[in-house]
N, C-alpha and C positions, 0 to 999 in steps of 0.2 A: 504493500500500500504506500509506503514511504517513497518508493521509487516512482510510483505513478504520480504522487503529489509533486515531486520534484520535476518530473518530465513535463507536466502541463505548463508551469511557468516558463520553462525553457523553450517549449514549443511556441508559446505566445510571444515571448521576447524575440525568437527567431523570425516569426512571421512579421512582427512589427518592424524589425530591423530591415527585412527584405523590402517591405513596401515603402518605408522611409527612404531607403537607398534609391529606389526608382523615382520617388516623388521629388527628390532633390537632385536627380541625375544631371539636368542641364545647368542648374545653379553651380554645382560643384565643378563644372567645366568652364565656368565663366560666361555662359550663354544666358542672356536674359529671357524673360517670358513669364506668363502667369503661373502661379503655383497652384491655385485652386485649393482643394482640401486633401489632407492626408488620405492615403489609400485610393481615393476617387480621382484626385487630380482635377482636371478641367472637364470631366465627363459631363456634368450637368449642363454646362454652357454649350457643349457640342451636340446635345441631344434635345435641345429646346426647339420644337417645330415652329414656334411663333417668332423665333429669332434665328434665321438661317445661319449655319456655320460659316458661310462665306462672309456675311456681315460681321460676325464675331471676329473672324480672322482679319478682316479689314481694320477693325477697331484696334486689335492687338498690334497690327503692323504699324499703325500710326503712333502707338505708344512705345513699342519696343524696337522698331526699326525693321530693316529688310531681312534680318536673320534672327530668329528666336525659337525657343522650344517650349513645349508643354507636354504634360502626361495625361493619359486617360487610363487609370488603373495601372496595369503593367505595360501599356503601350506607350512608347516614347516617340514623339513627332517633332521634327525640325521643319519649321516654315522658312522657305527662302523665296524672295521676290526680286532678287538681282538677276537680270537676264543672262549674264555670263555663267552664273552658277546653275541656273535652270538648264541652259544648253549643255553644260558639262554633265549634269545628271542624266538628261534624256538622250544625249548623243555621244559625247566623248567618253563617258564612263558607263555606257549602257550595260556592259558586262558585269558591273558591280551593282547596278540598280535595275535589274530586269524583272523584279517582282512588284506586286502592288501591296499597299497597306490594306490588310483584311482583318476584320475582327474574328477571333477564334471561333465564335458561334457560327460563322459562315462555313466552317469546315476546313480541312487540310486540302489545298488545291492539288497536292501530289498524290493523294489517296482517294479522293472522292470519285466515284464512278461517273458522276454527272458533271464533272468540272467543265466550265465553259471558257470561252476565249478571253473573257474579261478577267477571270480569277486565275487561270492557268499560268504557269511559269516554267522556265527552263525548256527542256526538250519537248515536254508535252505542249507548251504554248506554241513552239515553232511548228509542231506537227499540225495543231488545230488551225493555226494561221495559214499554213501552206494549203490546207484543204479548203478553207473558207474564202481565201482571197479571190479565186475566179468568180465567186458569186457576186462580187462587187466591182468587177471590171467594167470598163466602158461598154464593152459588147453586151454584157449582161444587163447593164442599166438601160441600154437602148431597147432591149426586149421588155423591160419592166415599165417603160415610159407610158405605154397605152393604159396599163392598169392604174398607174398613179393618176393619170389624167382622168380616167373614169371615176376615180374616187373624188377628184377635184370637182368634177361636174355634178356628182351626186351631192356634195356639200352645198354647192350653189343652189341646187334644187331645194334642199331643206331650208336654206336661208330665205329663199323666195316664199316658201310655204309658211314659215314661222314668223315672218316679218312683213305681212301684207301692207301694213301702214307705215313701214320704216321704223318700227320700234327698236329700241336698244336691245342688243343681245350680248351675252358674255362670250366673247370670241375665244377665250381659253377653253371653255367646254366644247365649243364647236370644233376647234382645232384638235382637241383630244379625240373626238369622234372620227375625225379625218385620219389622224395618224394610226389609230387603232384599226381602222378599216384597211388602210394600206398594208400594214404589217400582217393582218389577218389574211389578206389575199395573196401577198407575195411570199409569205413564209409559213403559214399554218394550214394550207389546204382549203381555205375558205373560198367557195366558188361563186358566191354572190354577196352583195353588200349587206352588212348588218348594222349600218349606221343608225344610231339612236335606238338600237334594239339588241345590242351585243351584251349577253349576260356576263361576260368575262370582264367588261370594262370596269365595273365597280371594284373588282379585286386588284386590277392593275393600278387604278387610281389610288387605292388605299395604301399601296406600297410607298407612294411618293407624297401623298397628302398628309395633313396634320393627324389623320387617323393613325398613321404609322408611329406617332409618339406614344400610343398605347403599348407598343411593342418595344419601347426603348429599354425595358428591363432586360431583354435578351442580350442587347449589346453591352449593357452594364455588367451582366454576369460574365460574358465572354472576355471583357477587358480586365476584370478584376481577378478572375480565376480561369486561365486558359485550359488547365487540365480538367477542371470540372465541366467546362463548356463542352468538351468533346462528348461527355456522357449526357449532358443536358440536351445537346443537339439531337441526339437519338430519341430522347424522351419527347421533345416538342414536335418532332416530325411524326411520331407515332400518335400523339394526342394533340391535334391542331388547336384545341381550345386554349392552350397555353401560349399562343402568340404567333403561330406560323400558318394559320388557316389560309390567308390569301396566297401566300407562296405555294402552299400545297395544292390549292385548287388550280392555280396557273400551271403547275407542273403536271398535274393529272390531265388537264385539258391538252397539254402538249403531247403527253404520252399517248393519249387516245388518238390524236390526229396522226401521229407517226404510225401507230399500230394499224389504224384504218388504211393508211396508204400501203403498208406492208401486206395486209390482207388482200387489198385490191390488186396489187402486183401478183400475188400468188394465184388469185383467181384468173387473172389475165393469162398467166403462164399456162395454166391448165387448159385454157381455151385456145392456146397457140397464138395469143396476141403479143406482138413484140412491144417492148417499152418504147414510147415515143420520146420526143424532146422533153427535158425536164420542165414541169409546169410551175414549180415553186422551189423554195429552199429545201423542203422535205425531200423532194426528188433528187436534188443535187447532193444532199448529204447521204441519202440511201445508196446512191451510186458509189459512195466511198465507205460503205458499212463493213465492219468486220464481224467475226463470230462473237457472240455475247460472252463467251468464256475467256476472252482476252483480258488478262489482268496486268501483264507487264508491258509497259509502254517504252521499253528501251533502257539501257543502262545510263546512269547519270541523269535521271529525270530532274534532279535538283539543279543541274548545272547547264546554263545556256550554251557554254562553249563545247560541251561534249555531245556525243551521239550524232548519228546521221539521219537526215530526213528519209533516207531510203528504208528505215526500219518502221514497218507498220504504218503506212500512210492511209489507213482506213479508220472508220469511226464505228464504235459500238452503238447499239440502240440508245443506251443511256446518255452517251455523249451527244447524239443527235438531239435528244430531248433537251439537253443542257444548252446547246447552241441555239435552238429555236426559242427557248425560254428567254435567254439573254438578249436576243435580237428583238423580241417582243418588248421586254421591259425597257431596254435602252432606246430603242427606236421610237417608242410611244411618247415618252415624256419629254425628252430633250427637243425633238423637232416641234412638238406642240408649244413648248415654252418659247423657243426661238421665234416661231410665227407670232406668238402673242406679243412678245416684246417689240418685234418689228412693226406690228400693227399699231401699237401704242406710240412708238416713236414717229411713224409716218403721220399718224393722226394729229400729233402735237407739233409736227414740223411740215405744214402743208406745202411749202415750196419744194422740199425734197420729194414729197409725194408726187407732185406734178412732174418733176424730172423723171421719176420712175415710170409714170404713166406715159409720158412722151416717148420714152425708150420702148415700152411695150407696144404702144400704138404703131410706132414706126417699124418694129421688127416683126410683130405678130399680126399679119394681115389676113390670115385664114382662121376659121373657127378652131382648128386644132393647132396645138403648139408643138413643134418638133424638138428633138433632142439638140439639134444644131442651133436652133433659135434660142434655146435656153442658154447655151454656151456663149452666145454672142452678147447677152445682156450684161454688160460690164458694170453699169451703174447700179443695177439691182444687186449684183454681186457685192459691190462696195457697201450697200445699205445693210446687207445681211452680216458682213464682216464687222461693220461698225456697231451693229446691234450686239453681237457676241463680245465685242470689246467692252461695251458699257455694261452688259449684263452677262457675266461669266457664270452660266447657270449650273454647270456640273463641276465645280472647282475640285471637290474631293476625289473625283474620278481620276484626276491627274496625279494622284499620289504615287510614289515609288518607294519600294522597300530596299534598304541596304542589305545586300546579300553577302558581302565580304567586307572586311576591314579596309578602309581607304581614307584618304584625306580629301577634303572638298573645299577648294578655293582659299584655304588658309583662314577663312572666316574674317578676312580683312576686306570689308566691303566699301564700295563707293556709293554715295548717295546721289544718283544721277536721275535726271528727268527723261522718261522714255517718250512720252507723247506730247510734251510741250505745255504751254499755258492753257490751251483749250482742251485739256485732257478729259474734262467732264462734259464737254459739249458733243452733241450729235452732229458730226460733220463727215459724211461718207466720202467727200472729196479727198480726204487725207490718204485714202487707199490708192487714188490715182497719182497723187504726188509722191508717195513713198510706198512702192510695191511691197508685198509681204515677204519677199525674199531679201529685202534690204537688211543689212547687218544689224540695225538697231532693233529689229523685231524678232531676232532669233532669241527665243527664250522670253520675250516680252509679250507674246500673243500666242496662247496655246489652248484655244477653246476645244480643239479636238486632240490635244496632246501633241507629242513631237517624237521624232525618232522611230525606231522599229515598231513601237507599240502605239503609234498614232491610230486614232479611231478608224476601224475598218469600214464603218458605215458613213464616213464623212461625205463622199460624193453622192450617195443615195439621199442623205439628208438635204444637201444642197438642191438636188433635183426635185425632191418633194416640195421644198419651200418655194423655189422659183416657179414651178408649174402652178401651184395653187395661188400664189400671190399674183402671178400674171393674169390668171383668169379672174380673180377677184378685182384687181385694180383696173382692168380694162372695162369693167362693168360698174364698179362702185368707187366712191370716195369713202375713206375712213374718217368719221366725224365724232369727236367726243360729245358726250351728253351729260345730263344731270347725275347719272350713276357712275360715270367714269372717275376712277381714283387718280388724282394728280397731286402729288406724285403717287406712283404705285406703292401699295403696301406689300412688302415681300415676306413670304413665309416659306416653310418647308424645311426638311432635314437632309434627305438624300440629294435633292436639287434645290435651287433657289427659284421659287415660283412667285408670280404675282397672285395676290388673293383673288382678284377678278380683273377682267379687261372688258368692261362694258363699252359698247361702241354702237353708233348709228352707222349703217351702211347705206349711203345715199346714192341712188342711181345717177350715173353720169349723163345718160342720154334718155 
């Protein structure tokens, strides 16, 4: 009994020393930053859906400078906003920073059967990226253009039906319907529009909306006790009521879509029907499917520099489910948000809106808008880039995990201005004056990331936005109304969202 009595205080002292060591990690290295609370660190600040992490990071940057650190339980994060250091992390030292910051509750990316392109690292990421890249090539996007345009025209039809008197509508909710329909039709085997009647939409919205704050205890547990999180993850996936119900319903829907396509192919084979051209992402990934009993993905899975892509370039069924799920989640929210912010900025800057409309009117003379016409609309491209500069909606997705011991920039930083005195102004022309390949923007503008892990869906997102905005703006003016929030109230945790984007769509002709 006496041994037990002595062991308990020793254990408590050991645990407390461990957490205090992590809590003071950055301070002991001479790096400033918010301390937060012992054990928890700054977790509560970063999990507040009513105060987006991006805004919190912005406040801390103003206070602590371009390099500072904070902790979230056992997770240690270094924030850098110096372009040279950013470029070093994303490009020059990519071999040392090839993983992403993940909460342990999200699982081990090297062991999970359903690991997706966003979470994967090392050899497994290289393999998934190589298989997925052709899906987003220019040739593939040309084939998808008609589907995206069909969704654009479907949204216009709903706008006309729901605003017969020019009433204000929340453009954010309409854009979410649009992006959900696009992803459903190009990735999930959806054969007809489900706009404004898709039962899965509420589950996807819940992951990004303030509803997700109800599940923040999952991330808190993962950050404070990574070992316990591995067991707790198994528990919550088995019993959805404890916080993972939306994620589970999305995964089940994806698994059902994949299985239906597998069954369809099997039936076609029995009837002697040859597989045709891939109809969507499921077809593309099934063509790269491996046997389900594949468990080993190559030696050196943890190391980006090891293993060859020649080893097992196929996908398991669970990996296919993982890729479709992440394309749905990532493609739904980010594109809808970018469209919403662009709409708000054009509505509050009518001169810039007129310039966009003049470009669209001059380029798009036929009812349908071609892939090449989209590519030639340079000013619209500038508007979207300027929107993403002012509203970096997915900041935390650009995190990188240090995989090896290394030095970074010597932490001797320069306080330089990247965008000039008009940095807070909406001025699309800056992209014509200073192209994004200019040296000052390397590391200073990363809405889609940078380097080998740049967002694979970037070109698809641009095509979606340009097609829809072109159809909208050649028919309507965006006009603020009584319900329009000026300035926008920003919320969200996984991404930075406007609370609403109420707008009048006034017919031009």
